[in-house]
TIMI-2910 file (N, C-alpha, C, CB; in pm, 1 decimal, decimal comma, always signed):
<rs>
+----------+----------+----------+----------+----------+----------+----------+----------+----------+----------+----------+----------+------+
!      n_x !      n_y !      n_z !     ca_x !     ca_y !     ca_z !      c_x !      c_y !      c_z !     cb_x !     cb_y !     cb_z ! resn !
+----------+----------+----------+----------+----------+----------+----------+----------+----------+----------+----------+----------+------+
!  +2559,1 !  -2202,0 !  -8875,0 !  +2549,6 !  -2255,6 !  -8739,7 !  +2542,1 !  -2408,0 !  -8741,2 !  +2427,6 !  -2197,7 !  -8668,1 !  Asp !
!  +2475,1 !  -2462,6 !  -8842,4 !  +2457,7 !  -2607,9 !  -8846,5 !  +2591,6 !  -2679,9 !  -8859,9 !  +2365,8 !  -2647,0 !  -8962,2 !  Ala !
!  +2686,1 !  -2617,6 !  -8931,6 !  +2817,0 !  -2681,5 !  -8948,8 !  +2890,7 !  -2687,2 !  -8815,3 !  +2901,8 !  -2605,6 !  -9053,7 !  Ile !
!  +2887,3 !  -2576,8 !  -8740,6 !  +2961,1 !  -2571,7 !  -8614,2 !  +2896,9 !  -2658,4 !  -8506,6 !  +2970,6 !  -2428,3 !  -8565,2 !  Phe !
!  +2766,2 !  -2682,7 !  -8518,4 !  +2698,1 !  -2768,1 !  -8420,7 !  +2697,7 !  -2914,3 !  -8464,8 !  +2554,3 !  -2719,8 !  -8399,2 !  Gln !
!  +2765,7 !  -2942,9 !  -8575,4 !  +2777,5 !  -3078,8 !  -8630,4 !  +2641,1 !  -3141,6 !  -8661,2 !  +2853,7 !  -3167,8 !  -8532,6 !  Arg !
!  +2553,0 !  -3060,1 !  -8718,4 !  +2421,1 !  -3108,9 !  -8760,5 !  +2433,0 !  -3151,8 !  -8907,3 !  +2308,6 !  -2997,6 !  -8741,4 !  Asp !
!  +2498,1 !  -3266,4 !  -8927,8 !  +2529,9 !  -3309,0 !  -9063,6 !  +2407,6 !  -3337,8 !  -9150,1 !  +2615,4 !  -3430,4 !  -9058,3 !  Phe !
!  +2299,3 !  -3395,0 !  -9098,8 !  +2182,8 !  -3415,1 !  -9186,7 !  +2128,2 !  -3283,4 !  -9243,2 !  +2072,1 !  -3487,3 !  -9110,3 !  Pro !
!  +2129,5 !  -3177,5 !  -9163,7 !  +2082,7 !  -3047,8 !  -9213,2 !  +2177,0 !  -2994,9 !  -9320,5 !  +2070,9 !  -2946,3 !  -9097,7 !  Leu !
!  +2306,0 !  -3008,0 !  -9298,6 !  +2403,8 !  -2962,0 !  -9397,1 !  +2389,7 !  -3042,4 !  -9526,2 !  +2547,9 !  -2974,0 !  -9341,3 !  Val !
!  +2375,8 !  -3173,8 !  -9516,1 !  +2360,1 !  -3257,9 !  -9634,7 !  +2231,8 !  -3223,3 !  -9709,4 !  +2360,0 !  -3406,3 !  -9595,5 !  Gln !
!  +2124,6 !  -3200,3 !  -9636,7 !  +1998,4 !  -3163,6 !  -9700,7 !  +2008,5 !  -3031,4 !  -9774,0 !  +1887,7 !  -3156,6 !  -9598,1 !  Gly !
!  +2074,7 !  -2934,8 !  -9711,5 !  +2091,3 !  -2803,6 !  -9774,2 !  +2175,2 !  -2814,4 !  -9900,9 !  +2156,1 !  -2704,9 !  -9676,1 !  Thr !
!  +2283,5 !  -2889,7 !  -9894,8 !  +2368,7 !  -2907,8 ! -10012,7 !  +2291,5 !  -2978,7 ! -10123,4 !  +2495,7 !  -2987,7 !  -9976,5 !  Val !
!  +2211,7 !  -3078,1 ! -10088,7 !  +2133,8 !  -3149,9 ! -10189,5 !  +2031,7 !  -3058,6 ! -10257,0 !  +2062,9 !  -3269,6 ! -10126,1 !  Met !
!  +1966,9 !  -2971,9 ! -10179,2 !  +1869,0 !  -2879,2 ! -10236,9 !  +1937,8 !  -2783,7 ! -10333,8 !  +1796,3 !  -2799,9 ! -10125,7 !  Val !
!  +2053,5 !  -2728,6 ! -10293,7 !  +2125,8 !  -2638,1 ! -10382,7 !  +2173,4 !  -2710,7 ! -10508,6 !  +2245,2 !  -2575,8 ! -10309,5 !  Tyr !
!  +2222,3 !  -2832,1 ! -10494,5 !  +2269,8 !  -2908,0 ! -10610,2 !  +2154,3 !  -2940,1 ! -10704,8 !  +2339,0 !  -3037,7 ! -10564,9 !  Ala !
!  +2041,0 !  -2981,8 ! -10649,8 !  +1923,9 !  -3013,2 ! -10732,0 !  +1875,9 !  -2888,9 ! -10806,6 !  +1810,0 !  -3070,4 ! -10644,6 !  Phe !
!  +1871,9 !  -2775,2 ! -10737,1 !  +1830,3 !  -2649,9 ! -10800,0 !  +1925,3 !  -2612,2 ! -10913,1 !  +1824,1 !  -2537,0 ! -10696,0 !  Thr !
!  +2054,8 !  -2629,0 ! -10889,9 !  +2155,1 !  -2597,2 ! -10991,3 !  +2138,7 !  -2685,3 ! -11114,9 !  +2295,7 !  -2613,5 ! -10933,5 !  Phe !
!  +2117,0 !  -2813,5 ! -11095,7 !  +2101,1 !  -2906,5 ! -11207,9 !  +1974,5 !  -2874,8 ! -11286,5 !  +2097,0 !  -3052,0 ! -11157,5 !  Val !
!  +1864,5 !  -2848,7 ! -11217,4 !  +1738,6 !  -2817,1 ! -11285,8 !  +1750,6 !  -2686,0 ! -11362,9 !  +1622,5 !  -2808,8 ! -11184,5 !  Ile !
!  +1815,7 !  -2585,5 ! -11303,8 !  +1833,7 !  -2457,2 ! -11372,1 !  +1916,3 !  -2476,0 ! -11498,8 !  +1901,5 !  -2354,6 ! -11278,8 !  Ala !
!  +2022,4 !  -2555,0 ! -11492,3 !  +2103,9 !  -2579,9 ! -11611,4 !  +2025,8 !  -2655,3 ! -11718,0 !  +2229,3 !  -2658,3 ! -11574,2 !  Asn !
!  +1943,0 !  -2749,2 ! -11677,3 !  +1861,4 !  -2823,3 ! -11773,1 !  +1762,1 !  -2730,4 ! -11843,0 !  +1786,8 !  -2937,8 ! -11702,7 !  Leu !
!  +1699,5 !  -2642,4 ! -11767,2 !  +1603,5 !  -2547,6 ! -11825,1 !  +1673,1 !  -2454,8 ! -11923,8 !  +1534,5 !  -2465,3 ! -11714,1 !  Ile !
!  +1791,4 !  -2405,5 ! -11887,9 !  +1865,7 !  -2317,0 ! -11977,5 !  +1904,7 !  -2390,6 ! -12105,3 !  +1991,3 !  -2261,9 ! -11907,2 !  Val !
!  +1948,2 !  -2514,8 ! -12094,4 !  +1982,9 !  -2592,5 ! -12213,7 !  +1862,8 !  -2609,9 ! -12305,5 !  +2038,3 !  -2729,3 ! -12173,9 !  Asp !
!  +1748,3 !  -2638,7 ! -12249,2 !  +1627,5 !  -2655,8 ! -12330,7 !  +1587,1 !  -2523,3 ! -12395,0 !  +1511,4 !  -2711,1 ! -12245,0 !  Val !
!  +1597,7 !  -2414,0 ! -12320,3 !  +1563,1 !  -2283,4 ! -12376,7 !  +1657,5 !  -2244,4 ! -12490,4 !  +1566,2 !  -2176,3 ! -12267,6 !  Leu !
!  +1785,0 !  -2279,4 ! -12478,1 !  +1879,1 !  -2249,3 ! -12585,6 !  +1838,4 !  -2317,6 ! -12715,0 !  +2020,1 !  -2291,7 ! -12546,4 !  Tyr !
!  +1787,2 !  -2439,0 ! -12706,8 !  +1747,2 !  -2508,1 ! -12829,3 !  +1626,2 !  -2440,9 ! -12893,7 !  +1716,2 !  -2655,1 ! -12799,8 !  Thr !
!  +1539,0 !  -2382,2 ! -12813,3 !  +1424,7 !  -2310,6 ! -12870,0 !  +1467,1 !  -2176,3 ! -12927,9 !  +1316,6 !  -2289,9 ! -12763,7 !  Tyr !
!  +1562,2 !  -2108,3 ! -12862,8 !  +1604,2 !  -1976,6 ! -12909,1 !  +1696,3 !  -1984,9 ! -13030,3 !  +1673,6 !  -1902,0 ! -12797,1 !  Leu !
!  +1775,3 !  -2089,6 ! -13038,5 !  +1867,8 !  -2107,0 ! -13149,9 !  +1854,8 !  -2250,0 ! -13202,1 !  +2014,8 !  -2076,1 ! -13106,4 !  Asn !
!  +1776,3 !  -2269,1 ! -13306,5 !  +1751,1 !  -2405,1 ! -13356,8 !  +1876,2 !  -2476,1 ! -13408,8 !  +1648,8 !  -2399,6 ! -13466,7 !  Pro !
!  +1984,3 !  -2402,8 ! -13436,3 !  +2107,1 !  -2465,7 ! -13485,1 !  +2172,2 !  -2552,0 ! -13377,6 !  +2205,7 !  -2359,3 ! -13533,0 !  Lys !
!  +2143,9 !  -2523,4 ! -13251,8 !  +2203,6 !  -2597,5 ! -13140,9 !  +2125,7 !  -2726,7 ! -13120,1 !  +2204,9 !  -2512,1 ! -13010,5 !  Ile !
!  +2198,7 !  -2836,6 ! -13108,9 !  +2135,7 !  -2965,6 ! -13081,2 !  +2183,2 !  -3016,7 ! -12946,8 !  +2167,0 !  -3068,2 ! -13192,7 !  Glu !
!  +2092,5 !  -3079,6 ! -12872,7 !  +2131,4 !  -3137,2 ! -12743,9 !  +2196,8 !  -3271,7 ! -12762,3 !  +2011,0 !  -3150,3 ! -12652,3 !  Leu !
+----------+----------+----------+----------+----------+----------+----------+----------+----------+----------+----------+----------+------+
</rs>
């Protein structure tokens, strides 16, 4: 609904939250991989 009502700050905020969550999740997975498999280096 926010897109059709041209509520751009809400859309931008939602996209930023999803992007931040995605980046943090990838960082956590990368760190966990190094603990699970010591052969992998960051």
